[in-house]
C-alpha positions as CSV (number, residue, x, y, z in Angstrom):
1,X,-46.2,2.3,23.7
2,X,-45.3,4.2,20.5
3,X,-41.7,3.9,19.3
4,X,-39.8,7.1,19.2
5,X,-38.0,8.3,16.1
6,X,-34.6,7.4,17.7
7,X,-35.8,3.8,18.5
8,X,-37.1,3.4,14.9
9,X,-33.9,4.7,13.5
10,X,-31.9,2.4,15.8
11,X,-34.1,-0.6,14.8
12,X,-33.6,0.3,11.1
13,X,-29.8,0.7,11.6
14,X,-29.7,-2.8,13.3
15,X,-31.7,-4.3,10.4
16,X,-29.5,-2.6,7.8
17,X,-26.4,-3.8,9.7
18,X,-27.7,-7.4,9.5
19,X,-28.5,-7.1,5.8
20,X,-25.1,-5.7,5.2
21,X,-23.4,-8.4,7.3
22,X,-25.2,-11.1,5.2
23,X,-24.2,-9.4,2.0
24,X,-20.5,-9.1,3.1
25,X,-20.4,-12.7,4.1
26,X,-21.9,-13.9,0.8
27,X,-19.8,-11.5,-1.3
28,X,-16.7,-12.3,0.6
29,X,-17.0,-16.0,-0.1
30,X,-17.6,-15.3,-3.8
31,X,-14.8,-12.8,-4.1
32,X,-12.3,-14.7,-1.9
33,X,-12.7,-17.8,-4.1
34,X,-11.6,-15.9,-7.2
35,X,-9.0,-13.9,-5.2
36,X,-7.6,-17.1,-3.8
37,X,-7.0,-18.7,-7.2
38,X,-5.5,-15.5,-8.6
39,X,-3.2,-15.0,-5.6
40,X,-2.0,-18.6,-5.7
41,X,-0.9,-18.1,-9.3
42,X,1.3,-15.2,-8.1
43,X,2.3,-17.1,-5.0
44,X,1.0,-14.3,-2.6
45,X,-0.7,-14.9,0.7
46,X,-3.8,-12.9,1.8
47,X,-1.8,-10.9,4.3
48,X,0.7,-10.0,1.7
49,X,-2.0,-9.0,-0.7
50,X,-3.7,-6.8,2.0
51,X,-0.3,-5.2,2.6
52,X,0.1,-4.5,-1.1
53,X,-3.4,-3.1,-1.3
54,X,-2.6,-0.7,1.6
55,X,0.7,0.3,0.0
56,X,-1.1,1.0,-3.2
57,X,-3.0,3.8,-1.3
58,X,0.2,5.2,0.3
59,X,3.3,6.8,-0.9
60,X,5.5,4.6,1.3
61,X,5.4,3.1,4.8
62,X,8.0,2.4,7.4
63,X,8.6,-1.2,8.5
64,X,7.3,-0.3,12.0
65,X,4.1,1.2,10.5
66,X,3.6,-2.0,8.5
67,X,4.0,-4.1,11.6
68,X,1.6,-2.0,13.5
69,X,-1.0,-1.9,10.7
70,X,-0.8,-5.7,10.1
71,X,-0.7,-6.5,13.8
72,X,2.6,-8.4,13.4
73,X,6.0,-8.1,14.9
74,X,8.6,-6.1,12.9
75,X,10.4,-9.4,12.1
76,X,7.2,-11.0,10.7
77,X,6.5,-7.9,8.6
78,X,10.1,-7.9,7.4
79,X,9.5,-11.5,6.1
80,X,6.4,-10.4,4.3
81,X,8.1,-7.5,2.7
82,X,11.1,-9.8,1.8
83,X,8.8,-12.1,-0.1
84,X,7.0,-9.2,-1.9
85,X,10.4,-7.7,-2.8
86,X,11.6,-11.1,-4.2
87,X,8.5,-11.1,-6.4
88,X,9.3,-7.5,-7.6
89,X,6.1,-6.1,-6.0
90,X,7.8,-3.8,-3.4
91,X,11.0,-1.9,-3.0
92,X,12.8,-0.7,0.1
93,X,14.8,2.4,0.6
94,X,16.3,4.3,3.6
95,X,14.4,7.3,4.8
96,X,16.0,10.6,3.9
97,X,15.7,11.9,7.5
98,X,17.1,8.8,9.2
99,X,19.0,6.2,7.1
100,X,18.3,3.5,9.7
101,X,14.6,3.8,9.0
102,X,13.5,1.5,6.2
103,X,10.7,2.7,3.9
104,X,8.6,0.3,1.7
105,X,7.0,1.3,-1.6
106,X,4.9,-0.7,-4.0
107,X,6.3,-1.2,-7.5
108,X,4.5,-0.6,-10.7
109,X,4.1,-4.4,-11.0
110,X,2.6,-4.5,-7.5
111,X,0.2,-1.7,-8.2
112,X,-0.9,-3.4,-11.4
113,X,-1.6,-6.6,-9.4
114,X,-3.6,-4.8,-6.9
115,X,-5.6,-3.0,-9.6
116,X,-6.3,-6.2,-11.4
117,X,-7.5,-7.8,-8.2
118,X,-9.6,-4.7,-7.3
119,X,-11.2,-4.8,-10.8
120,X,-12.0,-8.5,-10.4
121,X,-13.6,-7.9,-7.0
122,X,-15.6,-4.9,-8.4
123,X,-16.8,-7.0,-11.3
124,X,-17.8,-9.8,-8.9
125,X,-19.6,-7.4,-6.5
126,X,-21.5,-5.7,-9.4
127,X,-22.7,-9.2,-10.5
128,X,-23.8,-10.0,-6.9
129,X,-25.5,-6.6,-6.5
130,X,-27.4,-6.9,-9.7
131,X,-29.0,-10.1,-8.4
132,X,-29.5,-8.8,-4.8
133,X,-32.9,-8.3,-3.2
134,X,-34.2,-4.7,-3.1
135,X,-33.6,-4.3,0.7
136,X,-30.0,-5.3,0.2
137,X,-29.5,-2.6,-2.5
138,X,-31.1,0.1,-0.4
139,X,-28.9,-0.8,2.5
140,X,-25.6,-1.1,0.6
141,X,-25.5,2.5,-0.8
142,X,-25.6,4.3,2.5
143,X,-23.3,1.7,4.1
144,X,-20.7,2.2,1.3
145,X,-20.9,5.9,1.9
146,X,-20.4,5.5,5.6
147,X,-17.4,3.1,5.1
148,X,-15.8,5.5,2.7
149,X,-16.1,8.4,5.2
150,X,-14.7,6.1,7.9
151,X,-11.8,5.1,5.7
152,X,-11.0,8.8,5.0
153,X,-11.1,9.5,8.7
154,X,-8.7,6.6,9.5
155,X,-6.3,7.9,6.8
156,X,-6.2,11.3,8.4
157,X,-5.4,10.0,11.8
């Protein structure tokens, strides 16, 4: 029986997903090793860095939004923000509309740290991609575009 266009497209998508998963696992190991040494110098955990990276793309976030996004309790999120604030990477203020609501912002120092890490990751990925097999390269471009669209949609919701 001849495969339909939908079946072929589905099979290609499954293959592309497998290639991308392999690439992510490999690149994650490579990037995480460097990220780990960089973060340990600054005494920041991965969850704290991920929170900083998210704050770098937002104006500010409430403590309850941080807890929800991180999948933590508000108390655990408060501890993370406390540590980041001690390091001078975040600040807290009361919301204008409700002084009981605490808003968290990334500082210039925090934004610089995130940008430095992002640049290191981009450099590592560029190096990995320059040595990647052709089928990986042809899979990564559309996947990156799809991930970017997905991220924009999540930001809007």
